[in-house]
Each structure stands twice: as structure tokens, then as C-alpha cells.
C-alpha positions as CSV (number, residue, x, y, z in Angstrom):
1,X,73.2,192.8,261.1
2,X,76.5,194.5,260.8
3,X,78.8,194.6,263.8
4,X,80.1,198.0,262.8
5,X,78.3,201.2,263.6
6,X,77.3,203.1,260.4
7,X,79.7,205.6,259.0
8,X,78.7,209.2,258.4
9,X,76.9,209.3,255.1
10,X,79.6,211.5,253.5
11,X,82.2,208.7,254.2
12,X,80.2,205.7,253.0
13,X,81.6,205.4,249.5
14,X,84.9,207.3,249.3
15,X,88.3,207.6,251.0
16,X,88.4,210.1,253.9
17,X,91.2,211.5,256.0
18,X,92.0,213.0,259.4
19,X,91.9,216.5,258.0
20,X,88.1,216.2,257.8
21,X,86.0,217.3,260.7
22,X,83.8,214.2,260.9
23,X,87.0,211.9,261.1
24,X,87.7,213.2,264.6
25,X,84.2,212.1,265.7
26,X,84.9,208.5,264.9
27,X,86.2,206.3,267.8
28,X,89.6,204.7,267.6
29,X,87.9,201.3,267.5
30,X,85.6,202.4,264.6
31,X,88.6,203.6,262.6
32,X,90.3,200.2,263.2
33,X,87.3,198.2,262.1
34,X,87.8,195.5,259.4
35,X,85.4,197.3,257.0
36,X,87.9,200.1,256.6
37,X,91.1,199.7,254.6
38,X,94.1,201.8,255.8
39,X,96.2,202.6,252.8
40,X,98.2,205.1,254.8
41,X,98.2,206.8,258.2
42,X,95.3,209.1,258.8
43,X,93.4,207.8,255.7
44,X,90.6,205.2,255.6
45,X,88.8,203.7,252.6
46,X,85.5,201.8,253.1
47,X,86.1,198.3,251.7
48,X,82.7,198.4,250.0
49,X,83.4,201.6,248.1
50,X,84.3,201.3,244.4
51,X,88.0,201.9,243.5
52,X,88.6,205.6,243.0
53,X,92.2,206.7,242.3
54,X,91.2,210.4,242.2
55,X,89.6,210.3,245.6
56,X,92.5,208.4,247.1
57,X,95.0,210.9,245.8
58,X,92.9,213.8,247.0
59,X,92.9,212.3,250.5
60,X,96.7,212.3,250.5
61,X,97.1,215.8,249.1
62,X,94.6,217.3,251.5
63,X,96.7,216.1,254.4
64,X,99.8,217.9,253.1
65,X,99.4,221.1,251.2
66,X,102.7,220.9,249.3
67,X,102.1,217.4,247.9
68,X,100.7,216.8,244.4
69,X,100.0,213.9,242.1
70,X,102.6,213.3,239.4
71,X,104.1,210.9,236.9
72,X,101.9,207.8,236.2
73,X,99.4,208.7,238.9
74,X,98.8,212.1,237.3
75,X,98.7,210.6,233.9
76,X,96.0,208.1,234.8
77,X,93.8,210.7,236.5
78,X,94.2,213.0,233.5
79,X,93.2,210.0,231.3
80,X,96.6,209.8,229.5
81,X,96.9,206.2,228.3
82,X,99.5,204.0,230.0
83,X,100.7,200.5,229.4
84,X,99.1,197.9,231.7
85,X,102.1,197.5,234.0
86,X,101.9,201.3,234.9
87,X,98.2,201.4,235.7
88,X,97.0,201.6,239.3
89,X,95.0,198.5,240.2
90,X,93.7,198.7,243.8
91,X,93.2,195.6,245.8
92,X,90.9,195.5,248.9
93,X,90.5,199.3,248.6
94,X,94.3,200.1,248.6
95,X,97.3,200.5,246.4
96,X,98.6,197.0,245.8
97,X,98.8,195.1,242.6
98,X,101.3,193.0,240.6
99,X,102.8,194.8,237.7
100,X,102.1,193.3,234.3
101,X,105.5,192.4,233.0
102,X,108.8,193.9,234.1
103,X,109.2,197.6,234.0
104,X,111.3,198.6,231.0
105,X,114.0,200.5,232.9
106,X,115.5,197.3,234.2
107,X,116.5,196.4,237.8
108,X,116.5,199.3,240.2
109,X,116.3,199.6,243.9
110,X,112.9,200.2,245.5
111,X,109.6,198.4,245.0
112,X,108.1,201.4,243.3
113,X,110.6,200.8,240.4
114,X,109.9,197.1,240.3
115,X,106.1,197.4,240.6
116,X,105.1,201.0,239.9
117,X,101.4,200.2,239.7
118,X,101.3,199.3,243.4
119,X,101.9,202.9,244.4
120,X,100.5,206.4,244.3
121,X,103.2,208.6,242.8
122,X,103.2,211.8,244.7
123,X,105.7,214.7,244.6
124,X,106.9,217.8,246.3
125,X,108.9,220.7,244.9
126,X,112.7,220.1,244.7
127,X,114.4,221.0,247.9
128,X,111.5,219.8,250.0
129,X,111.3,216.5,251.8
130,X,110.1,213.4,250.0
131,X,106.5,212.3,250.6
132,X,106.9,209.3,252.9
133,X,103.8,207.2,253.4
134,X,102.7,203.6,253.1
135,X,101.7,202.9,249.5
136,X,103.3,206.1,248.2
137,X,106.2,206.4,245.9
138,X,107.6,209.9,246.8
139,X,109.4,212.2,244.3
140,X,111.0,215.6,244.3
141,X,110.4,217.6,241.1
142,X,111.7,220.9,239.7
143,X,108.4,222.8,239.4
144,X,107.9,226.0,237.4
145,X,105.0,228.4,237.0
146,X,102.2,226.7,235.2
147,X,103.5,223.1,235.8
148,X,100.7,222.4,238.3
149,X,96.9,222.4,237.9
150,X,94.1,222.3,240.4
151,X,91.1,220.1,239.4
152,X,88.3,220.4,241.9
153,X,90.7,220.8,244.7
154,X,93.1,218.1,243.5
155,X,96.7,219.2,242.7
156,X,98.4,217.5,239.8
157,X,101.1,218.2,237.3
158,X,99.7,219.6,234.1
159,X,99.1,217.5,231.0
160,X,102.2,218.9,229.3
161,X,104.4,218.5,232.4
162,X,103.1,215.0,233.1
163,X,104.0,213.9,229.5
164,X,107.5,215.2,229.9
165,X,107.9,213.5,233.3
166,X,106.7,210.2,231.7
167,X,109.8,210.4,229.5
168,X,111.7,209.2,232.6
169,X,109.4,206.2,233.0
170,X,107.9,205.0,229.8
171,X,109.6,203.3,226.8
172,X,109.7,205.3,223.6
173,X,106.7,203.7,221.9
174,X,104.5,204.1,225.0
175,X,105.6,207.7,225.3
176,X,104.5,208.3,221.7
177,X,101.1,206.6,222.4
178,X,100.6,209.0,225.4
179,X,101.7,212.0,223.3
180,X,99.4,211.1,220.4
181,X,96.5,210.9,222.8
182,X,97.0,214.3,224.4
183,X,97.3,216.2,221.1
184,X,94.5,214.4,219.3
185,X,92.0,216.7,217.7
186,X,90.1,216.2,214.5
187,X,86.8,216.1,212.7
188,X,84.8,212.8,212.7
189,X,82.6,211.1,210.1
190,X,80.1,210.6,212.8
191,X,79.7,212.7,216.0
192,X,81.3,215.8,217.4
193,X,84.9,216.9,216.6
194,X,87.5,215.7,219.1
195,X,89.4,218.4,221.1
196,X,93.0,218.1,222.2
197,X,94.1,218.1,225.8
198,X,96.8,220.4,224.6
199,X,97.4,221.4,221.0
200,X,100.7,220.2,219.4
201,X,102.1,223.8,219.0
202,X,101.6,224.4,222.7
203,X,103.2,221.1,223.6
204,X,106.2,221.9,221.4
205,X,106.6,225.3,223.1
206,X,106.4,223.6,226.6
207,X,109.0,220.9,225.7
208,X,111.4,223.5,224.2
209,X,111.4,225.3,227.5
210,X,111.6,222.2,229.7
211,X,115.4,222.0,230.0
212,X,116.5,220.4,233.2
213,X,113.4,218.3,233.7
214,X,114.1,214.6,234.1
215,X,112.7,212.9,231.0
216,X,112.8,215.9,228.6
217,X,115.5,214.4,226.4
218,X,113.3,211.4,225.5
219,X,110.2,213.6,225.3
220,X,112.0,215.8,222.7
221,X,112.8,212.7,220.6
222,X,109.3,211.4,220.9
223,X,107.8,214.7,219.9
224,X,109.1,214.3,216.4
225,X,107.1,211.1,216.0
226,X,103.7,212.5,217.3
227,X,100.9,212.9,214.8
228,X,97.7,214.8,215.3
229,X,94.4,212.9,214.7
230,X,95.0,209.5,216.3
231,X,91.8,208.1,218.0
232,X,93.2,205.3,220.3
233,X,96.4,203.7,221.5
234,X,96.1,200.7,219.1
235,X,96.0,203.2,216.2
236,X,99.3,204.7,217.3
237,X,100.9,201.3,217.8
238,X,99.7,200.3,214.3
239,X,101.1,203.4,212.8
240,X,104.5,202.9,214.4
241,X,104.5,199.2,213.3
242,X,104.0,200.3,209.7
243,X,106.7,203.0,210.0
244,X,109.2,200.5,211.4
245,X,108.5,198.1,208.5
246,X,109.4,200.8,206.0
247,X,105.9,201.1,204.4
248,X,104.7,204.5,203.0
249,X,103.6,206.8,205.8
250,X,99.9,206.6,206.8
251,X,98.3,209.8,208.1
252,X,95.9,209.6,211.1
253,X,92.3,210.7,210.5
254,X,92.9,210.8,206.7
255,X,90.2,212.5,204.6
256,X,88.7,210.5,201.7
257,X,86.2,212.4,199.5
258,X,83.3,210.2,198.4
259,X,81.8,210.3,194.9
260,X,79.7,213.3,196.0
261,X,82.7,215.2,197.4
262,X,81.6,214.6,201.0
263,X,84.4,213.8,203.5
264,X,84.9,210.4,205.1
265,X,87.5,210.4,207.9
266,X,89.5,207.1,208.0
267,X,91.7,206.0,210.9
268,X,94.9,205.9,208.9
269,X,95.3,206.7,205.2
270,X,98.0,206.8,202.5
271,X,96.6,209.2,199.8
272,X,99.4,208.5,197.4
273,X,98.3,204.9,197.0
274,X,94.7,205.4,198.0
275,X,94.9,202.9,200.8
276,X,93.3,203.3,204.2
277,X,93.1,201.3,207.4
278,X,90.4,201.1,210.0
279,X,91.1,199.8,213.5
280,X,88.0,198.0,214.7
281,X,87.9,198.2,218.5
282,X,85.2,196.8,220.8
283,X,82.7,199.6,220.1
284,X,82.5,198.5,216.4
285,X,80.6,195.4,217.5
286,X,77.3,197.1,218.3
287,X,74.6,196.8,215.6
288,X,74.3,200.6,215.2
289,X,78.1,201.1,214.8
290,X,78.3,198.2,212.3
291,X,75.6,199.9,210.2
292,X,77.5,203.2,210.3
293,X,80.8,201.3,209.4
294,X,79.1,199.6,206.4
295,X,77.9,203.0,205.1
296,X,81.4,204.4,205.5
297,X,83.1,201.4,203.9
298,X,80.8,201.7,200.8
299,X,81.6,205.3,200.3
300,X,85.4,204.7,200.6
301,X,85.3,201.8,198.1
302,X,83.2,203.8,195.6
303,X,85.9,206.5,195.8
304,X,88.5,204.0,194.6
305,X,90.3,203.5,197.9
306,X,91.3,200.0,199.2
307,X,90.5,199.5,202.8
308,X,92.2,197.2,205.3
309,X,90.5,196.4,208.6
310,X,92.7,195.5,211.6
311,X,91.4,194.4,215.0
312,X,92.8,193.1,218.3
313,X,93.4,189.6,217.1
314,X,95.4,190.9,214.1
315,X,97.6,192.9,216.5
316,X,98.1,189.9,218.8
317,X,99.4,187.9,215.8
318,X,102.2,190.4,215.6
319,X,103.9,192.9,213.2
320,X,104.7,190.4,210.5
321,X,101.0,189.5,210.0
322,X,99.7,193.1,210.2
323,X,102.4,194.4,207.9
324,X,101.8,191.7,205.3
325,X,98.1,192.6,205.1
326,X,98.8,196.3,204.6
327,X,101.6,195.5,202.2
328,X,99.3,193.4,200.0
329,X,96.8,196.2,199.9
330,X,99.4,198.8,198.9
331,X,100.8,196.5,196.2
332,X,97.3,196.2,194.7
333,X,97.2,199.9,194.6
334,X,100.5,200.2,192.7
335,X,103.1,200.5,195.4
336,X,106.5,198.8,194.9
337,X,109.5,198.8,197.2
């Protein structure tokens, strides 16, 4: 039998804070019990509850009305892809983890620079005091009308503002990966069309008016490298890899018409040399998806296109290997440097 008195049902599987009425009904000893993690003052997280970044940030922002999620924390909640070292990975119900590899900005003061994934990144408007709590990296941001959104009571920077702010944190390639993800919209060979978090023209307008925001200079440079239609971070990394090698440009979500004139949408395609690339992620391993892929591949081949399939192992072998495979396919289709 548990030595701890049961928590109220509404607190059993989520973070909760002192702003909630039921919190005040718990005794001091119950709040100090070992089955509750204390990520910050006035907040408790049941150790048995699944990790929930959104709920943890909501607990913090409810305690202080002028605080909002920002930077890599907002990006992760908004499902903007981040490199592994920037992802929040809770331990024992709280914000602690070792970063994967050194952050790219080099040596700076403060643990939140050295290991950003250990912290919740919360902000207040410029001129206000910094959020100061255990497990929190506090920031002050210049906020304009429309820069903040409310998602079911959770205050965050908007998708566009978050992406610009990431320009102060991420290396260029990772910023482009994030940008490709938020503007991605396209038809699909199978399934419903994909919708953008924010269309590219709207992002351009936002960035053009973002002068004075830390990170906007890099964001403006990255904007010129974004392409609509990318389906996943590995596809963006693959596209950038080929561009850096000086190969002909490959268009994301490239249309190939089969022999009956029906469209097939390939991950990356070079129409001039009728060469396309498919990035096969883990979901391509299911029997149903393999059958769909075989049908797609047959239609592409019958249309006279040469196809290259790239997977995680290829990418791990590095740019030289990947570029050589695509280069060989292009040469067979008539390309010469």
C-alpha cells in the first residue's frame, strides 16, 4: 500500500501549481512527498505522470500572467523541428537533461547556454523583470501586436515570431530545417494535402517587418533558402547537402506525370534531368506503405525518370556517399558538370 495519501483526481497525471484551488487543500507534508517532483517553487509534478512539456509550461505561465513560452520551448510545443541538443528531455518529471553535443554558439556564461535542453525558456516583455525560477531560462523580448498566441490558455510566441527568435539560437542549416517545416504545404500521392503552419508569403511579410528582433538578420538570410513542399527534416538536410555539392537544384514535392498523365509527387525532383529522390523514413517499413511505394516507383520508372532512394543509413555515411549516389543517377540521365 502506498504511504502517500491519494492526490485529487485532477492532479494525478499532470503538473499542478499553487494558483489552483485544490493545491491549497494539500498539506505541506503531502506537497513535500517523494512521489511529487518539484521543478520550481509552487509547482508539483507527479513522478508517475508522463512527461508533458505543454502542461509544465502552462503551470509556469498560470502563476505569472505576463510570462509566456518562447524560443526552443515554444518551438517544441508548436512542433517546429529542433536539433537533438535543443529538445527538452525531462528527467524524473523535471527539466534536466544533458545536451547532445555542444551548442553551436560556443562558450557563453550560464548553464542555459551550455545545456539549453535542461531548461524551460520563458520570456516577458522587454522592460519587465526576467522570469527567475528553478529550471527556467528567463528572457526579455521585444513583443509587438500579433507576436503572441493563446493555445487553450497557454501563451506562446507565434510560429513566425518563434522562427525569427530561433535565428539567435540555431545554426543556419537547422534554422532552414525549421523554416521548411513551418511553410510546408503540398498535395500528396497518397492522403490529404498538407497545410502550412504559416504560408511562405506571410512569413516573408513578418520577417520584413521584424527589424530590431534578435535573430532577424540570420532569419532573413535563411528565408532565401527555404523551399515549399518539404515533408521532413531529413529531406531538407538532403536538399541542402546536394546544393552545397553544386548539383542541379532538386525541387521538393516534385510532380512527375505517369504514362496516363496522373500526378506522382516525389520527395525531391530535378525535372531537367528527370531524376527524383525519395527519402525512406521509418514509416516506409510497414507492409502497406511498401506496397504503395512499389506502385509509385513503377509509375515513376515507366514515365522515364530515374529514382534514387536514400535512408537514414545513407545519411549517416555522410555527404560524400549521398552526393555520389545522386551524381551517378544524374550522369545516367545526361548531366555533366
